[in-house]
C-alpha positions as CSV (number, residue, x, y, z in Angstrom):
1,R,-9.3,68.5,22.4
2,A,-10.0,72.2,22.7
3,A,-9.1,72.8,19.0
4,E,-11.3,70.1,17.9
5,I,-14.3,71.3,20.0
6,I,-14.0,74.9,19.0
7,S,-13.5,74.0,15.3
8,S,-16.7,71.9,15.4
9,Q,-18.6,74.7,17.2
10,A,-17.5,77.1,14.3
11,T,-18.7,74.6,11.7
12,S,-22.1,73.7,13.4
13,S,-22.9,77.3,14.0
14,G,-22.4,78.3,10.4
15,A,-19.7,80.9,11.3
16,V,-17.2,79.6,8.8
17,S,-17.4,78.7,5.2
18,Q,-17.3,75.1,4.0
19,M,-13.7,75.6,2.7
20,M,-12.6,77.1,6.1
21,S,-14.3,74.3,7.9
22,L,-12.3,71.7,6.0
23,Q,-9.1,73.6,6.6
24,L,-9.8,73.6,10.5
25,R,-10.6,69.9,10.3
26,D,-7.4,69.1,8.4
27,R,-5.3,71.0,11.2
28,V,-7.0,69.2,14.0
29,E,-6.5,65.9,12.2
30,Q,-2.8,66.4,11.7
31,A,-2.4,67.3,15.3
32,R,-4.5,64.2,16.5
33,R,-2.2,61.9,14.3
34,A,0.9,63.3,15.8
35,L,-0.4,63.0,19.3
36,A,-1.5,59.4,18.6
37,L,2.0,58.5,17.4
38,F,3.6,60.2,20.2
39,Q,1.4,58.5,22.8
40,H,1.9,55.0,21.2
41,H,5.6,55.0,20.9
42,D,6.6,57.2,23.9
43,G,3.9,56.2,26.5
44,V,6.8,54.7,28.6
45,T,9.7,57.0,29.3
46,G,12.8,56.1,27.3
47,T,11.4,53.7,24.8
48,S,12.8,55.6,22.0
49,R,16.4,56.4,20.9
50,D,17.6,60.0,20.6
51,E,16.9,60.5,17.0
52,V,13.4,59.0,17.2
53,R,12.5,61.0,20.4
54,E,13.6,64.3,18.8
55,D,11.6,63.5,15.7
56,Y,8.5,62.8,17.9
57,A,9.0,65.9,19.9
58,K,9.2,68.1,16.7
59,K,6.0,66.4,15.5
60,M,4.3,67.3,18.7
61,L,5.6,70.9,18.6
62,T,3.9,71.1,15.1
63,A,0.7,69.6,16.4
64,I,0.6,72.3,19.0
65,K,1.1,75.0,16.4
66,Y,-1.7,73.4,14.3
67,S,-4.1,73.3,17.3
68,Q,-3.3,76.9,18.3
69,S,-3.9,78.1,14.7
70,A,-7.3,76.3,14.6
71,I,-8.4,77.7,17.9
72,Q,-7.6,81.2,17.1
73,Q,-9.1,81.1,13.7
74,A,-12.4,79.4,15.0
75,A,-12.6,82.0,17.8
76,Y,-12.2,84.8,15.4
77,Y,-15.2,83.7,13.3
78,L,-17.4,82.7,16.3
79,L,-16.8,86.3,17.6
80,N,-18.2,87.6,14.3
81,Q,-14.8,88.7,13.0
82,P,-14.0,91.8,15.1
83,L,-12.0,94.6,13.7
84,I,-8.3,94.2,14.7
85,V,-5.4,96.6,14.8
86,D,-2.1,95.7,13.4
87,Q,-2.9,92.2,12.3
88,A,0.5,90.4,11.6
89,Q,-0.6,87.8,9.2
90,D,-3.7,87.1,7.1
91,D,-4.5,83.8,8.9
92,I,-3.5,85.0,12.4
93,Y,-6.1,87.1,14.2
94,F,-5.4,86.4,17.9
95,D,-2.1,85.8,19.6
96,V,-2.5,82.5,21.7
97,D,-1.0,83.1,25.1
98,D,1.1,79.9,25.2
99,I,4.5,80.3,23.2
100,W,6.4,77.2,22.3
101,R,9.6,78.2,20.5
102,V,11.6,75.0,20.7
103,H,10.5,71.3,21.1
104,D,12.7,70.9,24.2
105,E,12.1,74.0,26.2
106,I,9.4,74.9,28.7
107,P,6.7,77.3,27.0
108,T,6.4,80.8,28.0
109,R,3.6,83.4,28.3
110,I,3.0,86.6,26.3
111,T,3.8,89.8,28.2
112,I,1.1,92.3,27.2
113,A,3.0,95.5,26.3
114,L,0.8,98.6,27.1
115,D,1.8,102.1,26.4
116,V,0.5,105.5,25.2
117,V,0.4,104.2,21.6
118,S,-1.4,100.9,22.6
119,P,-3.1,101.5,25.9
120,S,-5.6,98.7,25.7
121,R,-5.7,94.9,24.9
122,R,-8.6,92.5,24.8
123,I,-8.3,89.1,26.4
124,V,-10.4,86.4,24.7
125,L,-10.8,83.4,27.1
126,Y,-12.2,80.0,25.8
127,N,-13.7,77.5,28.2
128,A,-13.4,74.0,26.6
129,L,-15.4,72.3,29.4
130,A,-19.1,71.6,29.3
131,F,-19.9,73.4,32.6
132,K,-19.4,77.0,33.9
133,R,-16.0,77.6,35.6
134,H,-14.9,80.0,38.1
135,E,-11.2,80.7,38.4
136,I,-8.6,83.2,39.4
137,F,-6.8,84.0,36.0
138,T,-3.5,85.3,35.5
139,V,-1.8,87.2,32.7
140,L,1.6,89.0,32.4
141,V,1.7,92.8,31.7
142,S,4.5,95.3,31.2
143,S,3.3,97.9,33.6
144,P,1.9,97.8,37.2
145,H,-0.4,100.7,36.3
146,V,-3.2,98.7,34.7
147,E,-6.9,98.1,35.3
148,V,-9.2,95.3,34.2
149,F,-12.8,95.6,32.7
150,D,-15.3,92.7,32.7
151,P,-17.2,91.6,29.5
152,E,-19.8,94.4,30.1
153,G,-17.1,97.0,30.4
154,N,-17.3,97.5,34.1
155,P,-14.1,97.9,36.2
156,M,-13.3,95.0,38.4
157,M,-11.0,94.2,41.2
158,A,-7.5,92.9,40.2
159,Q,-4.2,92.0,41.8
160,I,-0.7,93.0,40.7
161,S,2.3,91.0,41.7
162,P,6.0,91.0,40.7
163,V,7.2,88.1,38.5
164,V,9.8,85.9,40.0
165,T,12.0,84.1,37.6
166,G,15.3,82.0,37.6
167,D,16.6,78.5,37.0
168,K,19.1,78.2,39.8
169,R,18.8,81.6,41.6
170,L,15.6,83.6,42.0
171,A,15.3,87.2,40.8
172,F,12.6,89.7,39.9
173,A,11.8,90.1,36.3
174,A,12.3,93.6,34.9
175,N,9.2,95.4,33.5
176,K,7.0,92.3,33.9
177,Y,4.1,91.8,36.4
178,Q,1.5,89.2,37.0
179,L,-2.1,90.6,36.7
180,S,-4.6,88.3,38.5
181,F,-8.4,88.6,38.5
182,P,-11.5,86.4,39.0
183,V,-13.1,85.2,35.8
184,T,-16.5,83.3,35.2
185,L,-16.8,81.5,31.8
186,D,-19.8,79.9,30.5
187,P,-19.7,76.3,29.1
188,L,-17.9,76.0,25.7
189,A,-18.0,79.8,25.5
190,L,-15.7,82.7,24.5
191,T,-15.6,85.5,27.0
192,V,-13.7,88.8,26.4
193,Y,-12.1,90.9,29.1
194,T,-10.1,94.0,28.6
195,V,-6.8,95.1,30.2
196,S,-6.0,98.9,29.9
197,L,-3.3,101.2,30.9
198,R,-4.3,103.8,33.6
199,D,-3.1,107.1,34.7
200,S,-0.4,106.4,37.4
201,T,-1.3,109.7,39.3
202,R,-5.0,108.7,39.6
203,L,-6.3,106.8,42.6
204,N,-7.6,103.4,41.7
205,K,-9.7,101.6,44.1
206,Y,-9.9,98.5,41.9
207,T,-6.2,97.5,41.8
208,S,-4.5,95.8,44.7
209,Y,-0.7,95.3,45.0
210,S,0.8,92.1,46.5
211,H,2.8,92.2,49.8
212,V,6.4,90.9,49.1
213,R,8.7,89.1,51.5
214,V,12.3,88.0,50.6
215,Y,14.2,85.7,52.9
216,N,17.8,84.5,52.9
217,A,18.7,87.1,50.2
218,D,19.9,90.3,52.1
219,Y,22.5,90.7,49.4
220,W,19.6,91.4,46.8
221,T,19.0,95.0,45.7
222,V,15.1,94.8,45.3
223,D,14.2,97.3,42.5
224,L,10.4,97.1,42.5
225,P,7.9,100.1,42.2
226,K,7.1,101.8,45.5
227,M,3.4,100.6,45.6
228,F,4.7,97.0,46.5
229,P,5.2,96.7,50.3
230,I,8.5,94.9,50.8
231,E,10.0,93.0,53.7
232,Q,13.6,91.9,53.5
233,P,15.0,90.8,56.7
234,A,18.8,90.8,57.0
235,A,19.0,87.6,59.2
236,R,18.7,84.1,58.0
237,L,15.2,82.6,58.2
238,M,15.1,80.3,61.2
239,E,11.3,79.7,61.7
240,D,8.2,78.6,59.8
241,I,6.5,81.0,57.4
242,T,2.8,81.2,56.2
243,L,1.2,81.8,53.0
244,Q,-2.4,82.9,52.3
245,A,-4.5,84.8,49.8
246,G,-7.5,86.6,51.3
247,N,-9.6,84.2,53.4
248,S,-8.5,81.2,51.4
249,T,-6.4,78.1,52.4
250,R,-3.3,78.9,54.6
251,V,0.0,77.1,54.0
252,V,2.5,76.7,56.8
253,A,6.0,76.2,55.4
254,T,9.3,75.3,56.9
255,M,12.4,77.4,56.9
256,D,13.5,75.4,53.8
257,G,10.5,76.5,51.8
258,L,8.7,73.2,51.9
259,I,5.0,72.6,53.0
260,K,4.5,71.6,56.6
261,A,0.7,71.9,57.0
262,I,-2.4,73.0,55.3
263,V,-5.1,75.0,57.1
264,S,-8.6,75.1,55.7
265,P,-10.6,78.4,55.4
266,Q,-12.6,77.1,58.4
267,G,-9.4,76.7,60.6
268,A,-8.9,72.8,60.4
269,T,-5.2,71.9,60.1
270,M,-3.9,69.0,58.3
271,P,-0.2,68.2,58.7
272,V,1.3,67.6,55.3
273,H,5.1,67.3,55.4
274,M,6.6,67.8,51.9
275,D,10.0,66.9,50.9
276,F,12.1,65.5,48.0
277,S,13.7,62.0,47.9
278,Q,16.1,60.3,45.6
279,Y,17.0,56.8,44.5
280,D,20.1,55.4,42.9
281,S,20.6,52.2,41.0
282,Q,22.0,48.7,41.6
283,R,25.1,48.1,39.5
284,G,25.1,44.3,39.1
285,K,25.6,42.8,35.6
286,D,22.2,42.9,33.9
287,N,20.7,44.1,37.1
288,N,20.5,47.9,37.0
289,S,17.9,50.7,36.4
290,G,17.5,51.8,32.9
291,A,14.9,53.1,30.3
292,Y,12.6,50.1,31.1
293,L,13.7,49.0,34.6
294,F,13.6,50.6,38.0
295,I,16.0,48.7,40.3
296,P,17.1,50.8,43.2
297,T,19.6,49.6,45.9
298,G,17.0,50.3,48.6
299,P,14.7,52.7,50.0
300,A,14.9,56.3,49.0
301,T,17.3,58.8,50.8
302,D,16.6,62.4,51.4
303,Y,17.3,65.0,48.8
304,K,19.5,67.5,50.6
305,A,19.3,71.1,49.2
306,S,21.8,73.7,50.3
307,A,20.9,75.4,53.5
308,F,19.1,78.7,53.7
309,P,17.6,78.7,50.3
310,E,16.4,81.9,48.6
311,I,12.7,82.3,49.3
312,V,10.3,84.9,47.9
313,V,6.7,85.2,49.1
314,T,4.1,87.3,47.3
315,E,0.6,87.7,49.0
316,G,-2.4,89.4,47.5
317,I,-6.2,89.4,47.7
318,Y,-6.6,86.6,45.0
319,K,-3.3,84.7,44.8
320,A,-0.3,84.1,47.0
321,T,2.8,82.2,45.9
322,M,6.0,81.1,47.6
323,Y,9.1,80.6,45.5
324,A,12.1,78.7,46.8
325,A,15.4,77.7,45.1
326,L,16.2,74.3,46.2
327,N,19.6,73.5,44.8
328,S,21.8,70.4,45.5
329,P,25.3,70.2,44.1
330,K,25.8,67.1,42.0
331,A,22.1,66.4,42.1
332,A,19.5,68.8,40.7
333,D,18.4,72.4,40.6
334,I,14.7,72.7,41.7
335,I,12.6,75.9,41.6
336,L,9.6,75.3,43.8
337,A,6.4,77.5,43.5
338,V,3.6,76.9,46.0
339,S,0.4,78.8,45.3
340,V,-3.0,79.2,46.9
341,Y,-5.9,81.0,45.4
342,N,-8.9,83.0,46.9
343,N,-11.5,81.1,44.8
344,P,-14.9,80.9,46.8
345,S,-16.3,78.4,44.2
346,L,-13.9,75.8,45.5
347,P,-14.4,75.9,49.3
348,H,-12.0,73.0,50.0
349,S,-8.5,73.2,51.1
350,E,-6.4,73.4,47.8
351,V,-2.6,74.0,47.2
352,E,-0.9,74.1,43.9
353,I,2.7,72.9,43.6
354,C,4.7,73.7,40.5
355,N,8.2,72.1,40.3
356,T,10.7,73.2,37.7
357,F,13.9,71.2,37.9
358,M,16.9,70.1,35.9
359,I,19.1,67.1,37.0
360,D,22.8,67.8,37.0
361,P,24.2,66.5,33.5
362,Q,27.3,65.3,35.5
363,V,25.1,63.0,37.7
364,D,24.9,59.2,37.1
365,D,21.9,57.1,38.2
366,L,19.6,59.6,39.9
367,E,15.8,59.3,40.3
368,I,14.0,62.2,42.1
369,A,10.6,61.9,43.8
370,L,8.2,64.3,45.5
371,R,7.1,62.9,48.9
372,L,4.1,63.9,51.0
373,R,3.7,62.5,54.6
374,T,0.4,63.1,56.4
375,A,-1.6,61.7,59.4
376,V,-4.1,59.9,57.3
377,K,-4.6,56.5,58.6
378,N,-5.1,54.7,55.3
379,G,-3.2,51.5,56.2
380,D,-1.9,49.8,53.1
381,V,-4.8,51.0,50.8
382,F,-4.6,53.9,48.3
383,Y,-6.2,54.7,45.0
384,T,-4.9,55.9,41.5
385,D,-6.7,56.7,38.5
386,L,-6.9,54.6,35.3
387,N,-6.1,56.8,32.3
388,G,-8.0,59.7,34.0
389,M,-11.4,57.8,33.6
390,Q,-11.9,56.0,36.9
391,M,-10.2,55.4,40.4
392,I,-8.8,51.9,41.1
393,K,-8.1,50.6,44.6
394,R,-4.4,49.8,45.1
395,R,-2.7,48.1,48.0
396,Y,1.0,48.1,49.3
397,F,2.4,44.6,49.6
398,E,5.6,44.3,51.9
399,K,6.4,40.9,50.3
400,L,7.0,42.6,46.9
401,P,10.2,44.4,46.0
402,L,10.1,48.2,46.4
403,Q,9.7,48.8,42.6
404,A,6.7,46.4,42.3
405,N,4.7,48.9,44.5
406,F,4.8,51.7,42.0
407,Y,1.8,52.4,39.9
408,P,1.1,54.7,37.0
409,L,-0.3,58.1,38.0
410,S,-2.1,59.5,35.0
411,A,-4.2,62.2,36.6
412,A,-5.1,61.6,40.3
413,T,-4.4,59.6,43.4
414,Y,-5.8,59.8,47.0
415,I,-5.5,58.3,50.4
416,E,-8.3,58.5,53.0
417,D,-9.6,57.3,56.4
418,G,-12.8,57.9,58.4
419,K,-11.9,61.7,59.1
420,S,-10.3,63.0,55.9
421,R,-9.2,62.5,52.4
422,L,-5.9,63.9,50.8
423,T,-6.1,63.9,47.0
424,V,-3.2,64.8,44.6
425,L,-3.9,65.8,41.0
426,T,-1.2,66.0,38.4
427,S,-0.9,67.8,35.1
428,T,1.7,65.2,33.9
429,P,1.5,61.4,33.8
430,L,4.1,60.1,36.2
431,G,4.7,57.1,38.6
432,M,3.6,57.0,42.2
433,A,3.7,54.7,45.3
434,A,2.3,54.8,48.8
435,L,5.2,53.0,50.8
436,Q,4.0,54.0,54.1
437,P,0.7,54.8,55.8
438,G,-0.3,58.4,55.2
439,Q,2.4,58.8,52.5
440,I,2.4,59.6,48.8
441,E,5.4,59.6,46.6
442,I,5.5,60.7,43.1
443,M,8.4,60.3,40.7
444,Q,9.6,63.5,39.1
445,D,12.5,62.7,36.7
446,R,15.3,60.2,36.3
447,R,18.9,60.2,34.8
448,L,20.5,56.8,34.3
449,S,23.9,56.3,32.7
450,R,23.7,52.5,31.7
451,D,21.6,50.4,29.4
452,D,19.3,47.9,31.1
453,N,19.7,45.2,28.4
454,R,16.0,45.6,27.2
455,G,16.8,46.6,23.6
456,L,17.4,50.3,23.7
457,V,21.2,50.0,23.9
458,Q,21.7,53.4,25.7
459,G,20.9,55.0,29.1
460,V,18.5,57.7,29.9
461,L,20.6,60.8,29.4
462,D,18.3,63.1,27.5
463,N,17.1,65.2,30.4
464,V,15.8,68.7,29.8
465,R,14.4,71.3,32.1
466,T,11.0,70.0,33.1
467,R,7.9,71.4,34.9
468,H,5.2,69.5,36.7
469,T,2.1,71.0,38.2
470,F,0.2,69.3,41.1
471,K,-2.8,70.2,43.2
472,I,-3.1,68.9,46.7
473,I,-6.7,68.8,48.0
474,V,-7.7,68.2,51.7
475,E,-11.5,67.2,52.3
476,E,-13.0,66.3,55.5
477,A,-15.4,63.3,55.8
478,K,-19.1,64.1,56.2
479,K,-20.9,62.9,59.3
480,Y,-23.5,60.1,59.0
481,C,-22.2,59.0,55.6
482,S,-22.3,55.3,55.0
483,E,-18.8,53.8,54.5
484,Q,-17.9,52.1,51.3
485,T,-17.8,48.2,51.2
486,A,-14.3,47.2,52.1
487,D,-14.0,44.9,49.2
488,L,-15.1,47.3,46.6
489,P,-12.3,47.4,43.9
490,S,-12.8,51.1,42.9
491,G,-13.2,54.5,44.3
492,Q,-14.3,58.0,43.0
493,L,-13.3,61.5,43.3
494,T,-15.5,64.1,45.0
495,L,-17.3,66.8,43.1
496,G,-14.7,69.4,44.2
497,A,-11.7,67.3,43.3
498,H,-13.3,66.4,39.9
499,V,-13.9,70.0,39.2
500,S,-10.3,71.0,40.1
501,Q,-9.0,68.0,37.9
502,Q,-10.9,69.4,34.9
503,L,-9.7,72.9,35.5
504,L,-6.1,71.6,35.7
505,L,-6.4,69.2,32.8
506,Q,-8.3,71.5,30.6
507,P,-6.9,75.1,31.2
508,I,-8.4,78.3,29.9
509,I,-7.3,79.0,26.5
510,A,-6.2,82.7,26.4
511,M,-6.0,84.8,23.3
512,H,-5.0,88.5,22.9
513,Y,-5.8,91.1,20.3
514,T,-5.9,95.0,20.0
515,A,-9.4,96.1,19.1
516,K,-10.3,99.2,17.3
517,K,-11.1,102.1,19.6
518,D,-14.7,101.9,21.0
519,G,-15.3,98.7,19.1
520,P,-18.2,96.5,20.2
521,R,-17.9,94.1,23.2
522,L,-18.0,90.6,21.9
523,A,-18.9,87.2,23.3
524,Y,-19.9,83.8,22.2
525,S,-22.1,81.5,24.3
526,R,-24.3,78.9,22.8
527,V,-24.3,75.8,25.2
528,T,-27.0,75.7,28.0
529,L,-25.8,72.4,29.6
530,N,-24.1,73.0,32.9
531,D,-23.7,69.7,34.8
532,A,-20.3,69.3,36.3
533,D,-20.4,65.5,36.2
534,I,-20.6,65.5,32.3
535,V,-17.5,65.4,30.4
536,L,-17.5,66.2,26.6
537,A,-14.8,63.7,25.5
538,S,-14.9,64.6,21.8
539,Y,-17.0,66.6,19.3
540,H,-16.2,65.9,15.6
541,S,-17.8,68.1,12.9
542,H,-17.0,65.9,9.8
543,V,-18.1,62.3,10.4
544,T,-19.0,59.7,7.8
545,A,-21.0,56.7,9.2
546,K,-23.3,54.0,8.0
547,N,-26.7,53.0,9.3
548,K,-28.2,49.5,9.5
549,D,-29.1,49.5,5.9
550,G,-25.5,50.3,4.8
551,T,-26.5,53.9,3.8
552,V,-23.6,56.4,4.1
553,L,-24.5,59.4,6.3
554,H,-22.6,62.5,7.0
555,G,-22.9,64.7,10.1
556,M,-21.4,65.4,13.4
557,G,-20.4,63.1,16.4
558,M,-20.1,63.6,20.1
559,T,-18.8,61.4,22.8
560,L,-19.9,62.1,26.4
561,Q,-19.2,60.7,29.8
562,R,-20.8,60.9,33.1
563,V,-18.6,60.7,36.1
564,L,-19.6,58.9,39.3
565,L,-18.7,61.1,42.3
566,D,-18.1,60.3,46.0
567,T,-20.5,62.3,48.3
568,C,-18.8,61.2,51.6
569,Y,-16.1,63.8,51.5
570,G,-15.8,67.5,50.7
571,S,-17.7,70.7,51.5
572,P,-21.3,71.1,50.9
573,D,-20.8,74.6,49.7
574,I,-19.4,73.3,46.5
575,H,-22.9,72.7,45.2
576,K,-23.6,76.5,45.2
577,H,-21.4,76.8,42.3
578,Y,-21.2,73.3,40.6
579,R,-23.9,70.8,40.4
580,A,-24.1,67.1,39.4
581,G,-26.9,66.4,36.9
582,D,-29.4,63.6,36.5
583,G,-27.8,62.1,33.4
584,Q,-30.5,63.4,31.1
585,I,-28.7,65.4,28.3
586,S,-30.7,67.1,25.7
587,I,-28.3,67.3,22.6
588,S,-30.0,70.6,21.7
589,D,-28.4,72.1,24.8
590,L,-25.1,71.6,23.1
591,V,-25.7,72.1,19.4
592,D,-28.3,73.3,16.9
593,G,-30.3,70.7,15.1
594,P,-33.7,69.0,15.0
595,A,-34.3,66.3,17.6
596,D,-35.2,63.7,15.2
597,K,-31.8,63.8,13.6
598,V,-29.9,62.6,16.7
599,Y,-29.0,59.0,16.7
600,D,-27.3,56.6,19.0
601,S,-23.9,55.5,17.7
602,S,-21.0,53.3,18.2
603,L,-18.2,55.0,20.3
604,T,-16.2,55.8,17.1
605,Y,-19.3,56.7,15.0
606,V,-18.7,53.8,12.6
607,T,-22.3,52.4,13.0
608,V,-25.4,54.5,13.5
609,R,-28.1,52.9,15.5
610,S,-31.8,54.0,16.3
611,P,-32.8,57.6,16.9
612,L,-32.8,59.0,20.4
613,P,-36.3,59.9,21.7
614,S,-36.7,63.7,21.6
615,G,-33.0,63.9,21.1
616,V,-32.2,63.2,24.8
617,L,-29.2,61.1,25.8
618,T,-29.5,59.1,29.2
619,L,-26.2,58.4,30.8
620,C,-25.7,56.2,33.9
621,P,-22.8,57.1,36.2
622,M,-19.5,55.9,34.7
623,E,-21.1,55.4,31.3
624,I,-19.6,56.6,28.0
625,R,-21.8,56.9,24.9
626,S,-21.6,58.6,21.5
627,V,-24.3,60.2,19.4
628,F,-24.4,61.0,15.7
629,I,-26.3,64.1,14.4
630,N,-27.3,63.4,10.9
631,Q,-26.8,66.2,8.3
632,T,-26.9,64.2,5.1
633,H,-29.4,66.6,3.7
634,R,-26.7,69.3,3.4
635,K,-24.6,69.4,0.3
636,Y,-21.0,68.2,0.7
């Protein structure tokens, strides 16, 4: 999606030639076809055999490479072709900070190497959303002696933290550090920040170093630069620990490194007991779990990790993270990372959970789930999203078998009562259930040794190391707010949860390059639309359509959605940074072009209808519409 939008921006702005525009279109088209094939055949886990699965995975890897190529080329031309030092290849201008080496490995990030020869590096950030975003952004650097400059060249506050790595055991990475700083990105814009090496002997009031705590690892030799304050108790951890960045949300965790409670910036405490659970499989003839079927022997049992896990806590002014190695022999290895960010633009309580895990290859019939238990009195009602577009009311039925109470979790789920709401956002489509009041259970991975007699003729034994990212959001109910009708079949996210969801699903695209010394400071910002409830679903630069007379037209197509938001929960301070619009969208706020060339269109641009008055599109809540911008007068 980001590749398609930025390629269309490069074409519509005239920044690229007609030949380059067609090349960008072809790469995006190939990526889209691979994604469509992958989604169609692999939408349900395990519906393909090994050879097919590997073929699709390689196709997806190629699609990612094509998308990254299109993004960095389009960004280069939108920034007026800046002068670059040490360009590796003719068609590679920027290094995209998302490295996919193999189709079955978790991607890695670029470590920005700064030294005397190359003391500075430009960071190009692309916001693929149609509203301004405010985030704490993190890059990896090779030295703790660095400073950050904003797009105007002014020094800005930044945080340096050590990098914690490991698959089974935790460790500090050598010569690698996290650099975190606040960024503000205009809608559909390119913004350039600068990271520079600084004199280590010079006092720098703009750089803050994280406080580091190491638990249950007195045998470690911690070799970190002396500017990091370090605590390493010799005794085993026997009490709760806390995690907080600045004045942000505070997390209370157990001695096992699992969330126990979430405390809002205002001091309100929500008990959230996090743990992992596991299911096995029935073993009757033609009655066992497999690629298609989930038939456990009964309720989940607790996932029991080894006692006194290694725990590392890093706390700074912008970001705080707790890492825990939750290993269980003959089950799985889980590296848990719980993070909170000091981001004033999102004043609700928000915690990020990142699970990296690998099920033991020697294990048969194991399914692992993440479980959150709260005091929310939601009864048997909960909500899940429908393909990320709308929220559907679900209900737990005791009369149904356990597996019949699981539902798809594409992007979001929540439970609520008259006092509060707990929302969980996911970066990965998974399965979920709410089997008890106040509880949410999300499947993580499965390994099944036997075929379930549904045509696959093999078990699910293709596990690889996997990573899922979740956001837990706690929002209080507003007073004097009319409650929803009990029989209403749907629900809505709040403005804060919707913004967090968009930030999770459409992450910042980061690109690096080394600029000529004293080169001009660059940026690209054209869009003036800034409504947080508007989603730009697609933006095609090469569209062929027909009008009512059958005349063939050439131009651009846009598909937009307006989201309906729940106003009964959340912080009112969110409106200081993000606002919901009135549904009136002037297409000229998004793209250059005369208003009389903007037409109403079918969703896929096959049929062009009547022109839009003054080029203004009116969207009702939960409505999706497409527009066609006629450019037939151009030579193709």
